[in-house]
C-alpha angles and dihedrals in degrees: 000000000000130000103189092007108234091204097046115124088199091056090048091050091048091052091051091052090047091054088062100037101036091229113139120239120231110224092206088066087070109054132138147170110228115204123177124180123188128182149112091293092058137266132290127196130188128176110148113172119223137186131244093271088066094051126088121182127193133168094269103012141060128192125192111181109316095335123091138187123195145153111258114185108302098350147053115254128196128194109200127204108157140142119227127232143250088007108044101233126143132248109197130163145062141284133189129200124200112194117220086212140339124245114224096196130090128190134217115227107214131356099284097070089223093118123052132180124200121191093207097178112010090188137009147133127276135195120196125194115175128177094192110060095021098241133146128173145132132212147118123342142194130189130192142154137217125201126185139176097201136034113286093231090059092055105036140039095196146326144191125211134182139178126195133180113239132193092267104025133313143310124218124191125191125185116176139169114212119199114271091003140098119264114275132205134200124190123181136176119203128196122213091269090061095251111151126215122189111232137180111272114244119241118290115265126199123232130188116266118254123258087264088053094249108158115246129191138153142174129261141166114288111276095018120114110215116210139194109251094183138351107224100178127021119180138153093268106013139050130186119195147164114236134199106216145141122241127182093343096313128107107228144167110237130200105223136192130187124185135182112202090185087062092045094055092052111110094226091056094050090051088059097048099078089069088067098025109043121179125231110220127201 
């Protein structure tokens, strides 16, 4: 979910207008639930942006439109009621996530302190029960949060991120390039209680670019050649993939993301985004 959606073309256009008019932009006028389903029966994607009059915030709950997320006992519960784009199909149902443990640390990305990342639950269990499509499964989960005080494209040129389950927890790797700064890396190991330990990043490992020519790379043990098992999402500025790799002596499957903020800020890219990210007016 996004409060002040960092990838919203409408938010970006509003900020540009504000730069000329001096009128402030309200982040809560650009909020969305993002739901992505992948599987043998095909993919579904929903990310409808809504204004502040469609957002309700409480101490332990958040509603955007007809979808809601809230803490329920020992887990996080989500009620989904979204419409896909560009094909208008429904996503209706419920999921619940039980963290194995909660991480109490957060991490600044860059020197300014304006962007923070918190790996809230590095590992956990999830149950999904959807009515539309008819889909029920349970498996492994991960939960994190990003907070920023300026647009991402003003702070970063690009980054890659990956998370892999390990025998005793999880491993997260972050490589990012801030504007007018040297490349930075972050490597963390988490146990099942959510405790994070900083570790030395493995050597860099090349990956093929996406079909949209978004650069992809990762890290892997020396001498191991990481590979893309499946590309789940392929867009003009963002790719999401599953990798086969080896980290700290263990063969793992990693969930991987690569983003180009230089691509995102291009006007031609932002003109394409409403086809996948429509806005609900009213």
